[in-house]
C-alpha positions as CSV (number, residue, x, y, z in Angstrom):
1,M,-23.5,37.7,1.2
2,Q,-21.8,41.0,2.1
3,S,-18.5,41.8,0.3
4,A,-15.3,41.2,2.1
5,K,-11.9,42.6,1.4
6,F,-8.7,40.6,1.0
7,S,-7.0,43.0,3.4
8,T,-9.1,41.4,6.3
9,L,-7.3,38.1,5.8
10,P,-4.3,36.9,7.8
11,L,-2.2,36.7,4.7
12,K,1.6,37.4,4.5
13,K,2.3,41.0,3.7
14,P,4.0,40.4,0.3
15,L,0.8,38.5,-0.8
16,L,-1.5,41.4,0.4
17,T,0.8,43.9,-1.3
18,N,0.7,42.0,-4.6
19,L,-3.1,41.5,-4.4
20,D,-3.4,45.3,-4.1
21,T,-1.1,45.8,-7.1
22,L,-3.2,43.4,-9.1
23,G,-6.4,45.2,-8.2
24,Y,-7.8,42.4,-6.1
25,V,-9.8,44.2,-3.4
26,E,-13.2,42.5,-2.9
27,M,-13.3,38.7,-2.5
28,T,-15.8,36.6,-4.5
29,D,-18.3,34.4,-2.6
30,I,-16.1,31.3,-2.8
31,Q,-13.0,33.2,-1.7
32,A,-14.8,34.9,1.2
33,Q,-16.2,31.6,2.4
34,S,-13.3,29.3,1.8
35,L,-10.1,31.4,2.4
36,P,-10.5,31.9,6.2
37,L,-10.9,28.1,6.6
38,I,-8.0,27.3,4.3
39,L,-5.7,29.8,6.0
40,A,-6.7,28.2,9.3
41,G,-5.5,24.8,8.0
42,Q,-9.0,23.3,7.6
43,D,-9.8,20.7,4.9
44,V,-12.3,22.2,2.5
45,I,-14.7,21.0,-0.2
46,G,-15.5,24.0,-2.5
47,Q,-18.4,23.5,-4.9
48,A,-18.1,26.3,-7.5
49,K,-17.9,26.7,-11.2
50,T,-15.3,28.1,-13.5
51,G,-15.1,31.9,-13.2
52,S,-15.9,31.9,-9.5
53,G,-12.4,32.7,-8.3
54,K,-11.7,29.3,-6.8
55,T,-8.2,29.2,-8.2
56,A,-7.2,32.2,-6.1
57,S,-8.7,30.6,-3.1
58,F,-6.4,27.6,-3.0
59,A,-3.5,29.4,-4.6
60,L,-3.4,32.0,-1.8
61,G,-3.8,29.2,0.8
62,L,-0.8,27.2,-0.5
63,L,1.4,30.3,-1.0
64,N,0.7,31.6,2.5
65,K,1.7,28.2,3.9
66,L,4.8,27.9,1.8
67,D,8.3,28.0,3.3
68,V,10.4,29.3,0.4
69,K,13.7,28.5,2.2
70,K,12.8,24.8,2.1
71,F,13.4,23.9,-1.5
72,R,11.2,20.8,-1.8
73,V,7.7,20.0,-3.0
74,Q,5.2,21.4,-0.5
75,S,2.1,21.7,-2.5
76,L,0.5,19.5,-5.3
77,V,-2.4,20.7,-7.4
78,L,-4.1,18.1,-9.6
79,C,-6.1,19.2,-12.7
80,P,-8.1,17.2,-15.3
81,T,-6.5,18.7,-18.4
82,R,-3.3,20.3,-19.6
83,E,-5.0,23.5,-20.4
84,L,-6.4,23.9,-16.9
85,A,-3.1,23.0,-15.4
86,D,-1.3,25.7,-17.4
87,Q,-4.0,28.2,-16.5
88,V,-3.7,27.4,-12.7
89,A,0.1,27.5,-12.8
90,K,0.0,30.9,-14.5
91,E,-2.4,32.3,-11.8
92,I,-0.2,30.9,-9.0
93,R,2.9,32.5,-10.5
94,Q,1.0,35.8,-10.8
95,L,-0.2,35.7,-7.2
96,A,3.3,34.7,-6.0
97,R,5.3,37.3,-7.9
98,A,6.0,39.4,-4.8
99,I,7.7,36.4,-3.1
100,H,11.1,35.8,-4.5
101,N,12.5,32.4,-5.6
102,I,9.3,30.4,-5.7
103,K,9.4,27.7,-8.3
104,V,6.2,26.4,-9.8
105,L,6.5,23.3,-12.1
106,T,3.9,22.0,-14.5
107,L,3.8,18.3,-15.2
108,C,1.3,17.2,-17.7
109,G,0.8,14.3,-20.1
110,G,1.1,15.0,-23.8
111,M,4.3,16.9,-23.3
112,P,7.9,15.7,-23.7
113,I,9.0,13.9,-20.5
114,G,12.7,14.7,-20.8
115,P,12.5,18.4,-19.9
116,Q,10.2,17.5,-17.0
117,I,12.7,15.0,-15.6
118,G,15.4,17.7,-15.9
119,S,13.2,20.2,-14.1
120,L,12.4,17.8,-11.3
121,E,16.1,17.2,-10.8
122,H,16.4,20.9,-10.0
123,G,13.6,20.8,-7.6
124,A,10.3,22.8,-7.1
125,H,8.1,24.2,-4.3
126,I,4.7,23.7,-6.1
127,I,3.7,21.1,-8.6
128,V,0.7,21.5,-10.9
129,G,-0.2,18.6,-13.2
130,T,-2.5,16.0,-14.5
131,P,-3.0,12.7,-12.6
132,G,-1.6,10.3,-15.2
133,R,1.7,12.2,-15.6
134,I,2.1,12.8,-11.8
135,E,1.5,9.1,-11.1
136,D,4.2,8.2,-13.7
137,H,6.8,10.5,-12.1
138,L,6.0,9.1,-8.7
139,S,6.2,5.5,-9.7
140,K,9.6,6.1,-11.4
141,G,10.9,7.8,-8.2
142,R,11.4,11.1,-10.0
143,L,9.0,13.0,-7.7
144,D,9.2,13.1,-3.9
145,L,6.1,14.1,-1.9
146,T,7.6,13.4,1.5
147,H,7.4,17.1,2.6
148,L,4.0,17.8,1.0
149,N,1.7,19.8,3.3
150,M,-1.1,20.7,0.9
151,L,-3.0,18.7,-1.8
152,V,-5.5,20.3,-4.1
153,L,-7.9,18.4,-6.4
154,D,-9.2,21.0,-8.9
155,E,-12.3,20.2,-10.9
156,A,-12.4,16.7,-9.3
157,D,-15.7,15.8,-11.0
158,R,-14.0,16.1,-14.4
159,M,-11.0,14.0,-13.2
160,L,-13.4,11.2,-12.3
161,E,-15.3,11.6,-15.6
162,M,-12.0,11.2,-17.5
163,G,-11.2,8.0,-15.7
164,F,-8.5,9.2,-13.2
165,Q,-9.9,7.4,-10.1
166,Q,-7.1,4.8,-10.0
167,S,-4.4,7.4,-10.6
168,L,-5.8,9.6,-7.8
169,D,-5.8,6.7,-5.4
170,A,-2.2,5.9,-6.3
171,I,-1.1,9.5,-5.9
172,I,-2.7,9.7,-2.4
173,D,-0.7,6.6,-1.4
174,Y,2.5,8.6,-2.0
175,C,1.3,11.6,0.0
176,P,2.0,12.1,3.8
177,V,-1.0,11.1,6.0
178,V,-0.9,14.5,7.7
179,K,-1.6,17.2,5.2
180,Q,-4.2,19.8,4.3
181,S,-6.5,18.7,1.5
182,L,-8.7,20.9,-0.7
183,L,-11.3,19.6,-3.2
184,F,-13.0,21.8,-5.7
185,S,-15.7,20.6,-8.0
186,A,-18.5,22.2,-10.1
187,T,-20.8,19.3,-9.2
188,F,-21.0,17.0,-6.2
189,P,-22.2,13.5,-7.4
190,D,-21.9,10.4,-5.2
191,K,-18.4,9.6,-6.6
192,I,-17.1,12.9,-5.3
193,K,-18.7,12.3,-1.9
194,A,-16.9,9.0,-1.8
195,I,-13.4,10.3,-2.6
196,A,-14.0,13.3,-0.3
197,S,-14.7,10.9,2.6
198,R,-11.5,9.0,1.8
199,Y,-9.1,11.8,1.1
200,L,-10.2,14.7,3.4
201,R,-10.4,15.0,7.2
202,K,-13.6,16.5,8.6
203,P,-13.9,18.9,5.6
204,E,-16.1,22.0,5.6
205,H,-18.4,21.9,2.5
206,I,-18.9,25.3,0.9
207,K,-21.3,25.7,-2.1
208,V,-21.7,28.9,-4.0
209,E,-24.2,29.5,-6.8
210,S,-23.1,30.3,-10.3
211,V,-21.3,33.6,-10.5
212,H,-23.0,34.4,-13.9
213,Q,-26.0,36.7,-13.7
214,T,-28.7,35.0,-15.7
215,S,-30.0,38.5,-16.6
216,T,-27.0,39.0,-18.9
217,I,-27.7,35.7,-20.8
218,E,-30.5,35.4,-23.2
219,Q,-31.3,31.6,-23.1
220,V,-33.3,30.3,-26.1
221,F,-34.4,26.8,-27.1
222,Y,-35.2,25.5,-30.6
223,Q,-36.8,22.1,-31.4
224,V,-35.9,20.2,-34.5
225,D,-37.4,17.0,-35.9
226,S,-34.3,14.8,-35.7
227,N,-30.6,14.7,-35.2
228,D,-30.1,15.2,-38.9
229,D,-31.6,18.7,-38.6
230,R,-29.2,20.0,-36.0
231,L,-26.5,21.1,-38.3
232,E,-28.8,23.3,-40.4
233,A,-30.2,24.7,-37.2
234,V,-26.7,25.7,-36.1
235,R,-26.1,27.2,-39.5
236,R,-29.3,29.3,-39.3
237,L,-28.5,30.6,-35.8
238,L,-24.9,31.6,-36.8
239,L,-26.1,33.5,-39.8
240,A,-29.1,35.1,-38.1
241,H,-27.2,36.3,-35.0
242,N,-23.8,36.8,-36.6
243,P,-21.9,36.6,-33.3
244,A,-18.2,37.7,-33.3
245,S,-17.3,34.6,-31.2
246,T,-19.2,31.4,-30.6
247,V,-18.5,28.1,-28.8
248,I,-20.6,25.2,-30.0
249,F,-20.9,22.3,-27.4
250,C,-21.3,18.7,-28.5
251,N,-21.6,15.6,-26.3
252,T,-19.2,13.5,-28.3
253,K,-16.0,13.8,-30.4
254,A,-17.8,12.3,-33.4
255,A,-20.4,15.1,-33.2
256,V,-17.6,17.8,-33.0
257,Q,-16.0,16.4,-36.2
258,T,-19.4,16.3,-38.0
259,V,-20.2,19.9,-37.1
260,E,-16.7,21.1,-37.9
261,Q,-16.7,19.6,-41.4
262,G,-20.3,20.6,-42.1
263,L,-19.7,24.3,-41.1
264,R,-16.4,24.4,-42.9
265,D,-18.0,23.2,-46.1
266,F,-20.5,26.1,-45.8
267,G,-17.7,28.6,-45.5
268,F,-17.7,29.3,-41.7
269,S,-14.5,30.2,-39.9
270,V,-14.3,27.2,-37.5
271,L,-11.9,25.4,-35.2
272,A,-12.4,22.1,-33.3
273,L,-11.2,21.0,-29.9
274,H,-11.3,17.3,-29.0
275,G,-9.3,14.6,-27.4
276,D,-7.5,13.4,-30.6
277,L,-5.5,16.6,-31.0
278,E,-1.8,16.7,-30.0
279,Q,-0.8,19.2,-27.4
280,R,0.6,21.6,-29.9
281,E,-2.6,21.5,-31.9
282,R,-4.7,22.1,-28.8
283,N,-2.6,25.1,-27.8
284,E,-2.7,26.6,-31.2
285,T,-6.5,26.1,-31.5
286,L,-7.1,27.9,-28.3
287,I,-4.7,30.7,-29.2
288,R,-6.3,31.2,-32.6
289,F,-9.8,31.3,-31.2
290,A,-8.9,33.7,-28.4
291,N,-7.1,36.1,-30.7
292,K,-10.1,36.2,-33.2
293,S,-8.4,34.3,-36.0
294,A,-11.5,32.1,-36.0
295,L,-15.0,33.0,-35.1
296,V,-16.4,29.5,-34.1
297,L,-15.0,26.9,-31.7
298,I,-16.6,23.5,-31.6
299,A,-15.8,21.4,-28.5
300,T,-16.7,18.6,-26.1
301,D,-17.2,19.6,-22.5
302,V,-14.0,17.8,-21.4
303,A,-11.9,19.4,-24.1
304,A,-13.2,22.8,-23.2
305,R,-12.6,22.4,-19.5
306,G,-10.4,25.3,-18.4
307,L,-11.3,27.3,-21.5
308,D,-11.6,31.0,-20.5
309,I,-12.3,33.3,-23.4
310,D,-13.1,37.0,-22.9
311,E,-16.1,38.6,-24.7
312,L,-17.7,35.3,-25.9
313,E,-20.9,36.5,-27.5
314,A,-22.7,33.2,-28.0
315,V,-22.9,29.6,-26.9
316,I,-24.8,27.0,-29.0
317,N,-25.7,23.6,-27.5
318,Y,-25.7,21.3,-30.6
319,D,-26.5,18.5,-28.1
320,I,-28.3,18.7,-24.8
321,T,-26.1,17.5,-22.0
322,P,-27.7,14.9,-19.7
323,D,-26.4,16.9,-16.7
324,P,-28.3,20.1,-16.0
325,E,-25.4,21.5,-14.0
326,V,-23.1,21.1,-17.0
327,H,-25.8,22.9,-19.1
328,V,-25.5,25.9,-16.7
329,H,-21.7,25.7,-16.9
330,R,-21.9,25.7,-20.7
331,I,-24.2,28.7,-21.0
332,G,-22.2,30.6,-18.3
333,R,-19.3,30.9,-20.7
334,T,-21.1,33.8,-22.3
335,G,-22.6,36.9,-20.6
336,R,-19.6,37.5,-18.4
337,A,-18.5,40.6,-16.6
338,G,-21.8,42.2,-17.2
339,E,-21.7,41.8,-20.9
340,K,-24.7,40.5,-22.8
341,G,-24.6,37.0,-24.3
342,I,-26.9,34.5,-26.0
343,A,-27.2,30.8,-25.3
344,C,-29.0,28.7,-27.9
345,S,-30.0,25.1,-27.3
346,I,-31.1,22.7,-30.0
347,Y,-33.2,19.6,-29.0
348,C,-35.5,17.0,-30.4
349,D,-38.1,14.6,-29.0
350,K,-35.6,12.3,-27.4
351,D,-34.2,15.1,-25.3
352,T,-37.5,15.8,-23.6
353,R,-36.4,14.4,-20.3
354,R,-33.2,16.4,-20.4
355,I,-35.1,19.6,-21.1
356,A,-37.4,18.9,-18.1
357,D,-34.3,18.3,-15.9
358,I,-32.9,21.8,-17.0
359,E,-36.3,23.4,-16.1
360,T,-36.3,21.8,-12.7
361,Y,-32.6,22.6,-12.0
362,Q,-32.8,26.3,-13.1
363,Q,-36.4,26.8,-11.9
364,I,-37.5,28.1,-15.2
365,T,-40.1,27.4,-17.8
366,I,-38.6,26.7,-21.2
367,N,-40.4,28.2,-24.2
368,T,-39.4,27.0,-27.6
369,L,-38.9,29.5,-30.4
370,P,-39.0,28.9,-34.1
371,L,-35.7,28.8,-35.9
372,P,-34.7,31.8,-38.0
373,D,-36.3,31.7,-41.4
374,S,-34.6,29.7,-44.2
375,S,-33.9,33.0,-46.1
376,V,-30.9,33.5,-43.8
377,L,-29.2,30.6,-45.6
378,D,-28.7,33.0,-48.6
379,Q,-26.3,35.0,-46.5
380,S,-22.5,34.4,-46.6
381,P,-20.9,33.6,-43.2
382,A,-18.7,36.2,-41.6
383,K,-15.0,35.8,-41.9
384,A,-12.4,36.3,-39.2
385,N,-10.4,39.5,-39.5
386,M,-7.2,38.2,-38.0
387,T,-4.5,35.7,-39.0
388,T,-2.1,34.1,-36.5
389,L,1.6,34.0,-37.1
390,Q,3.7,31.5,-35.2
391,I,7.3,32.6,-34.4
392,D,10.0,30.0,-33.6
393,G,11.2,31.9,-30.5
394,G,9.9,32.5,-27.0
395,K,10.7,33.2,-23.4
396,K,13.8,31.1,-23.5
397,H,15.1,33.3,-26.3
398,K,14.3,36.4,-24.1
399,L,11.6,37.4,-26.6
400,R,9.0,39.7,-25.3
401,P,5.7,41.1,-26.8
402,G,7.4,44.5,-27.2
403,D,10.1,42.9,-29.3
404,I,7.5,41.4,-31.6
405,V,5.6,44.7,-31.9
406,G,8.9,46.4,-32.8
407,G,9.8,43.7,-35.3
408,L,6.4,44.2,-37.1
409,T,6.1,48.0,-37.0
410,G,9.7,49.0,-37.8
411,K,10.7,50.6,-41.1
412,T,8.5,49.4,-43.9
413,G,6.5,47.5,-41.3
414,I,2.7,47.2,-40.7
415,A,0.6,49.7,-38.7
416,G,0.3,49.1,-35.0
417,D,-3.5,48.9,-35.2
418,Q,-3.2,45.8,-37.4
419,I,-1.6,43.9,-34.5
420,G,-3.9,41.9,-32.1
421,K,-3.1,39.6,-29.2
422,I,0.4,38.4,-28.6
423,Q,1.2,35.3,-26.6
424,V,4.8,34.3,-25.8
425,L,5.4,30.7,-24.6
426,D,8.7,29.1,-23.7
427,V,10.0,28.4,-27.3
428,K,7.1,29.7,-29.5
429,A,5.3,33.0,-29.8
430,Y,2.0,33.8,-31.5
431,V,0.8,37.1,-32.8
432,A,-2.5,38.0,-34.5
433,V,-2.4,40.4,-37.4
434,G,-4.9,41.7,-39.8
435,N,-5.7,39.4,-42.7
436,K,-4.8,42.0,-45.3
437,V,-1.3,42.5,-43.9
438,A,-0.6,38.8,-42.9
439,K,1.9,38.2,-45.7
440,A,3.6,41.5,-45.2
441,A,3.9,40.8,-41.5
442,L,5.3,37.3,-42.1
443,K,7.9,38.7,-44.5
444,K,8.8,41.5,-42.0
445,I,9.4,38.9,-39.2
446,S,11.2,36.4,-41.4
447,D,13.5,38.9,-43.1
448,G,14.1,41.1,-40.0
449,K,15.7,40.7,-36.6
450,M,14.5,40.7,-33.1
451,K,16.9,40.6,-30.1
452,G,19.6,40.9,-32.7
453,R,18.8,37.6,-34.4
454,N,16.6,36.1,-37.1
455,F,13.5,34.1,-36.2
456,R,11.6,31.8,-38.5
457,A,7.8,32.3,-38.7
458,R,4.8,30.8,-40.5
459,I,1.1,31.5,-40.9
460,L,-1.2,29.1,-39.0
461,R,-4.0,27.7,-41.2
């Protein structure tokens, strides 16, 4: 479709000004098709994958409708995971920064409930959260949706996969009957059709194709004799291609743990993401992978939902997913923004039907290539060049990235080119530094001062 500019939309002037400041000029397909309907008050079903720009679609819609002077919950966004909820809330805040006094509150499971109760007592305009925790706050009378005018179900297919159907039904019962409802989903199975018919009023169904250009992704398939051969296949592929960053997808948590331990034993720089991790561990895993303190991330599809890593060079499918749409979603994590990427899929005889489904869905003919020769096993795995320091201070301590850079590079400090990505959270901050200067950087932070005070720090292993 022809490109359309944000400036053509009937958005409030502060939103348009901020979009221009952020460099948002041309709308993506999902934005161009859905935003006019959303701004007109229409219920919408948006079928689009991660990276399509769907978050901005509903975020701009709810911000345009918001009445800041009425300090009450007017919009509720439900997400399947804490990581996605944090990502969505961050984008809403960014898009809202030209409108003063908007309060966006994140309510997710796995986080201490006390601070959330305190925040709720002070009120909010927009709530972003996971179904279980939202239902809990509603049932205890801590959250009031009486004035809600917009409900957003983001990645609804994953919420159903994760067993949130009952929680969604319960939450809907607390919502006003008259409201605008938006549902976004990467896939549209029968269960999604069912909840759409119950939750939405005469919705417009918009479907956009994957935003990833397949020309930027080299997709390769390798056949092995049995499941027992998958780990060596992964090892050969990592050694032969030597990607700077790789996500390995597994169908189960048990497979994630098997691959993690196996690759670690062979000396690879790996991290794992699965449902058994506590929230702090999940956050730190994502931070370390994003800042290049580890080269390989092994994850299930659900755990990786909301994962948005720049410059991901490779994806390896240790298992073939039974859903061909999920397969496209997996491989689309690489080859973004015009960059080249490789997607390697490992299969055996029992996966023949799934391979055929992928061929049909993508309208391609899959050619199997031989695995890299066993001689690559004589090579040593590449090591990450960065190490992550955790600092016991964050936004609540008025700590900023510039303070951390200053604390590291001051007198007798490390060189600026040895500092990587910095992420400052509410009470913690994380900074990547070169491996060779990690101990010196730790000492510099621990012995020095930032904001006129001492902060404790440690190296994440």
